[in-house]
C-alpha positions as CSV (number, residue, x, y, z in Angstrom):
1,X,-13.4,38.7,25.3
2,X,-11.7,35.8,23.8
3,X,-13.5,33.2,21.6
4,X,-15.3,30.1,22.4
5,X,-14.2,27.4,20.1
6,X,-15.3,23.7,20.4
7,X,-14.7,21.1,17.6
8,X,-17.2,18.2,17.0
9,X,-15.0,15.6,15.6
10,X,-14.8,11.6,15.1
11,X,-10.9,10.8,15.0
12,X,-10.9,8.9,11.9
13,X,-12.8,11.4,9.6
14,X,-10.9,13.0,7.0
15,X,-12.8,15.7,6.7
16,X,-12.3,16.2,10.5
17,X,-9.0,15.9,9.9
18,X,-9.0,18.7,7.5
19,X,-10.5,21.5,10.1
20,X,-7.7,20.5,13.0
21,X,-5.0,21.5,10.3
22,X,-6.7,24.6,9.5
23,X,-6.8,25.3,13.4
24,X,-3.7,24.2,13.9
25,X,-1.9,26.1,10.7
26,X,-3.8,28.9,12.7
27,X,-2.5,28.2,16.0
28,X,-6.0,28.4,17.2
29,X,-7.0,27.2,20.5
30,X,-10.1,24.7,21.0
31,X,-12.3,22.6,22.1
32,X,-11.8,19.2,20.8
33,X,-15.5,16.9,21.5
34,X,-15.7,13.6,20.3
35,X,-18.7,11.9,18.8
36,X,-19.3,8.5,17.9
37,X,-21.1,8.4,14.7
38,X,-22.1,4.8,14.8
39,X,-23.6,4.7,18.3
40,X,-25.9,7.5,19.5
41,X,-25.0,10.7,18.6
42,X,-25.1,13.4,21.0
43,X,-27.7,16.0,21.7
44,X,-25.3,18.5,21.1
45,X,-24.5,17.2,17.4
46,X,-28.1,17.1,16.6
47,X,-28.9,20.8,17.7
48,X,-25.9,22.1,16.1
49,X,-26.3,20.3,12.9
50,X,-29.6,19.5,13.0
51,X,-30.1,19.2,8.9
52,X,-26.5,16.7,7.9
53,X,-26.3,15.5,11.8
54,X,-22.4,15.0,10.7
55,X,-19.1,15.9,12.3
56,X,-17.2,18.2,11.7
57,X,-19.1,21.1,13.1
58,X,-17.4,23.9,14.5
59,X,-19.5,26.3,17.3
60,X,-17.8,29.4,17.1
61,X,-19.2,31.4,20.6
62,X,-22.2,29.6,20.5
63,X,-23.1,29.5,16.8
64,X,-22.5,26.3,14.3
65,X,-20.6,25.8,10.8
66,X,-20.8,23.3,9.2
67,X,-19.0,21.3,6.5
68,X,-15.2,20.8,6.5
69,X,-14.4,23.0,3.7
70,X,-17.4,25.5,4.6
71,X,-15.2,25.6,7.8
72,X,-11.7,26.0,6.8
73,X,-12.9,28.9,4.6
74,X,-14.5,30.2,7.8
75,X,-11.3,29.5,9.8
76,X,-9.6,31.7,7.1
77,X,-11.5,34.5,6.7
78,X,-12.1,35.3,10.4
79,X,-8.5,34.7,11.9
80,X,-6.5,36.1,8.6
81,X,-4.1,37.3,10.4
82,X,-1.3,34.3,10.2
83,X,-1.0,31.1,7.9
84,X,-3.7,32.3,4.9
85,X,-4.9,29.0,3.6
86,X,-6.5,30.3,0.0
87,X,-5.2,32.5,-2.2
88,X,-5.8,36.6,-2.1
89,X,-6.0,36.6,-6.3
90,X,-9.7,35.9,-6.5
91,X,-8.7,33.7,-9.6
92,X,-6.4,31.3,-7.8
93,X,-8.8,31.5,-5.2
94,X,-11.6,30.0,-7.6
95,X,-9.0,27.0,-8.6
96,X,-8.4,26.3,-5.2
97,X,-12.2,26.0,-4.6
98,X,-12.5,23.8,-7.8
99,X,-9.7,21.6,-6.9
100,X,-11.0,21.4,-3.2
101,X,-14.8,20.2,-5.1
102,X,-12.9,17.5,-6.9
103,X,-11.3,15.8,-3.8
104,X,-14.7,15.9,-2.8
105,X,-16.5,15.0,-5.5
106,X,-14.7,12.6,-7.5
107,X,-11.9,11.4,-5.0
108,X,-13.6,10.4,-1.5
109,X,-16.4,9.3,-3.8
110,X,-14.1,6.7,-5.6
111,X,-12.2,5.7,-2.1
112,X,-15.8,4.7,-0.9
113,X,-16.1,2.6,-4.0
114,X,-12.9,1.4,-3.5
115,X,-13.2,0.3,0.2
116,X,-16.3,-1.8,0.3
117,X,-15.7,-4.9,2.0
118,X,-17.1,-6.9,-0.4
119,X,-15.1,-7.5,-3.6
120,X,-16.8,-7.6,-6.9
121,X,-17.3,-4.8,-9.9
122,X,-18.3,-1.6,-8.0
123,X,-15.1,-2.3,-6.2
124,X,-13.0,-2.4,-9.2
125,X,-14.3,0.7,-10.9
126,X,-13.9,2.3,-8.0
127,X,-10.0,1.8,-7.7
128,X,-10.0,2.6,-11.3
129,X,-11.9,5.7,-10.7
130,X,-9.5,6.4,-7.8
131,X,-6.4,6.0,-9.4
132,X,-7.1,8.5,-12.3
133,X,-8.5,11.3,-9.7
134,X,-5.0,10.8,-8.2
135,X,-3.1,11.2,-11.6
136,X,-5.2,13.9,-12.2
137,X,-4.6,15.8,-8.9
138,X,-0.9,15.3,-9.8
139,X,-0.8,16.9,-13.1
140,X,-2.0,19.9,-11.3
141,X,0.8,19.9,-8.6
142,X,3.3,19.2,-11.4
143,X,6.4,20.3,-10.1
144,X,5.3,22.5,-7.6
145,X,6.1,22.0,-3.7
146,X,2.4,22.6,-3.1
147,X,-0.9,22.3,-5.1
148,X,-0.9,26.6,-3.8
149,X,3.1,26.5,-5.2
150,X,5.7,27.2,-2.6
151,X,3.4,27.3,0.8
152,X,0.8,24.9,1.9
153,X,-2.5,25.6,1.5
154,X,-6.5,25.1,1.2
155,X,-6.1,22.2,-1.7
156,X,-3.4,20.3,0.3
157,X,-5.7,20.4,3.3
158,X,-8.3,19.1,1.7
159,X,-6.3,16.4,0.1
160,X,-3.6,15.3,2.5
161,X,-6.2,13.7,5.0
162,X,-6.6,11.0,3.0
163,X,-2.7,9.8,3.5
164,X,-4.3,8.3,6.7
165,X,-6.4,6.1,4.9
166,X,-3.4,4.8,2.4
167,X,-2.4,1.9,4.2
168,X,-5.8,0.8,4.8
169,X,-6.6,0.9,1.1
170,X,-3.4,-0.8,0.4
171,X,-4.1,-3.1,2.3
172,X,-7.2,-3.9,1.0
173,X,-7.2,-4.1,-2.3
174,X,-3.3,-4.9,-3.0
175,X,-2.1,-2.2,-5.4
176,X,0.6,-0.3,-4.6
177,X,-0.6,3.8,-4.5
178,X,3.3,5.2,-4.8
179,X,3.8,2.3,-7.4
180,X,0.8,4.3,-9.5
181,X,0.9,7.8,-8.6
182,X,4.9,8.8,-6.8
183,X,4.3,12.4,-7.0
184,X,1.3,12.2,-4.5
185,X,3.4,10.1,-1.9
186,X,6.4,12.7,-2.4
187,X,3.9,15.4,-1.5
188,X,2.3,13.6,1.0
189,X,5.6,13.0,3.0
190,X,6.4,16.9,2.4
191,X,3.2,17.7,3.7
192,X,4.0,15.3,6.7
193,X,6.6,17.2,7.6
194,X,4.7,20.4,8.8
195,X,3.7,19.9,12.4
196,X,0.0,20.8,11.5
197,X,-0.1,18.0,9.8
198,X,1.3,15.0,11.5
199,X,0.0,16.2,14.9
200,X,-3.5,16.2,13.0
201,X,-3.5,13.1,11.2
202,X,-4.3,9.6,13.2
203,X,-1.6,6.4,13.0
204,X,-2.7,4.9,9.7
205,X,-2.5,1.6,11.1
206,X,-4.7,2.6,14.2
207,X,-7.6,3.6,10.8
208,X,-7.1,0.2,9.3
209,X,-7.6,-1.6,12.7
210,X,-11.2,0.6,13.5
211,X,-12.0,-0.3,9.9
212,X,-11.6,-4.0,10.7
213,X,-13.6,-3.7,14.0
214,X,-16.3,-1.4,12.2
215,X,-17.1,-4.6,9.4
216,X,-17.1,-7.1,12.6
217,X,-19.7,-5.1,14.4
218,X,-21.7,-3.3,11.1
219,X,-20.9,-5.4,8.5
220,X,-19.8,-2.7,6.3
């Protein structure tokens, strides 16, 4: 019996992009259902993720798996025949989880502060924190092709969706990510050469247009 897979997603969400990349890396077919998070959430989303009421949610044979990094690990364990995303070595696996957690708890938090549409001290603090976090990640990347070494993996997948927001970030704040963190941009370009990444990330200008539209409509 063929697996039934449904992904509840929202196209500009970096967290949804992670799951799209993981599914593409594994070559898994699925049904994508687009949610509109700032309008009425679908009954299916509320049913499948009643705790957080957020995307992404992967529904596998009727059973929901929530939270992007949790979903990616689930995909890697269930479909372990192709393109492993997490290292097999326990220590290396723990390090990959550590850095993916760093992306969520440091980088994305700084991004939220920086992308606030009202100028002020909080935005400046967020920009400083964002640059510092990217520089820490540059140090971890070092001279490796990918964070996992020679192959694209869990940390790359956790971080690379942010590339679709770089244009918005630079346009909004006026600083150059390449000027501050050239290794991150080189790594981003390398990741974008992968079909699984290129097809899963939206056009950065489309993301910016969406953010402008959201600001006009909702004020943030």
